Structures are given as structure tokens and as C-alpha cells.
C-alpha positions in Angstrom: -142.3 -59.4 27.0 -145.7 -58.3 25.8 -148.3 -58.0 28.5 -151.8 -59.5 28.1 -154.4 -56.8 28.0 -156.3 -56.6 31.3 -160.0 -57.2 31.2 -162.2 -54.5 32.7 -163.0 -54.7 36.4 -166.5 -53.4 36.0 -168.9 -56.2 35.1 -170.9 -54.0 32.7 -167.7 -53.1 30.8 -166.6 -56.7 30.7 -170.1 -57.7 29.3 -169.8 -55.0 26.6 -166.3 -56.3 25.7 -167.6 -59.8 25.4 -170.5 -58.7 23.1 -168.1 -56.7 21.0 -165.8 -59.7 20.5 -168.7 -62.0 19.8 -170.2 -59.6 17.1 -166.9 -58.9 15.5 -166.7 -55.2 16.5 -163.5 -55.8 18.5 -160.6 -58.1 17.9 -160.2 -61.0 20.3 -156.8 -60.7 22.0 -154.5 -63.4 20.9 -153.5 -65.9 23.5 -149.8 -65.8 24.6 -147.5 -68.4 23.1 -145.3 -70.1 25.7 -142.0 -71.8 25.2 -143.2 -75.0 26.9 -146.8 -76.3 27.1 -148.3 -76.5 30.5 -147.8 -79.7 32.4 -145.0 -82.0 33.6 -143.2 -82.6 30.3 -140.1 -80.7 31.4 -139.6 -82.7 34.6 -140.3 -86.0 32.9 -137.8 -85.3 30.1 -135.2 -84.3 32.6 -135.2 -87.7 34.4 -134.8 -89.6 31.1 -131.9 -87.4 30.1 -130.2 -87.8 33.4 -130.6 -91.6 33.2 -129.0 -91.7 29.8 -125.9 -89.9 31.1 -125.4 -92.1 34.1 -123.4 -95.2 33.9 -125.1 -98.5 34.7 -123.0 -98.9 37.9 -124.0 -95.4 39.1 -127.7 -96.1 38.4 -127.4 -99.3 40.4 -125.9 -97.4 43.3 -128.7 -94.8 43.3 -131.3 -97.5 43.1 -129.7 -99.5 45.9 -129.6 -96.4 48.2 -133.2 -95.6 47.3 -134.3 -99.2 48.2 -132.4 -99.0 51.5 -134.1 -95.8 52.4 -137.5 -97.2 51.4 -137.2 -100.4 53.4 -135.6 -98.8 56.5 -138.7 -96.7 57.1 -141.0 -97.7 60.0 -143.4 -100.3 58.7 -140.9 -101.7 56.1 -139.9 -105.3 55.9 -136.9 -104.8 58.3 -139.1 -103.3 61.0 -142.2 -105.6 60.9 -141.0 -107.7 63.9 -140.6 -104.5 66.1 -144.1 -103.2 65.5 -145.9 -106.5 66.1 
């Protein structure tokens, strides 16, 4: 993998580099191309792909288990009488 050229640590050298790039005396280092753009696109795609492969019955089971876990927490519908 190609490494990005490091910028100078000295502020004066960095300023000189910026001026050289701005005036065209030095080439601007090309930004690195990544396989995936930054962001959450990979995670979002993964959930959709998983949902497509699951059967409707299995999706229903997962949703039911999630609802039970959500509503069994303190402060949920099942536990309102205990807290009051």
C-alpha cells in the first residue's frame, strides 16, 4: 500500500510547501482512493442483505425476541405498576 507523504513538522517548512503547491512549483499530493467511502454505508447494506436471506418466520422470531427484551426493561409497559 502506498503511504501518503508526511507533511513537514516545522511550521516554516509547511508554509513553504503550501506556497509551492499554490504557485504550481510543487505537485499537490493526490488523495488516497479508498475501497469504500467514509460513512455507515457498509453497515446499512449488511442489514438489508441479512434481512433478504432470512425467512419471514425467522424475521418474526427475531422481532418478537427484540420486543420482549425492549418491553421487559425497567420502565416498560409490563413494569409500570411496580414503579408507581
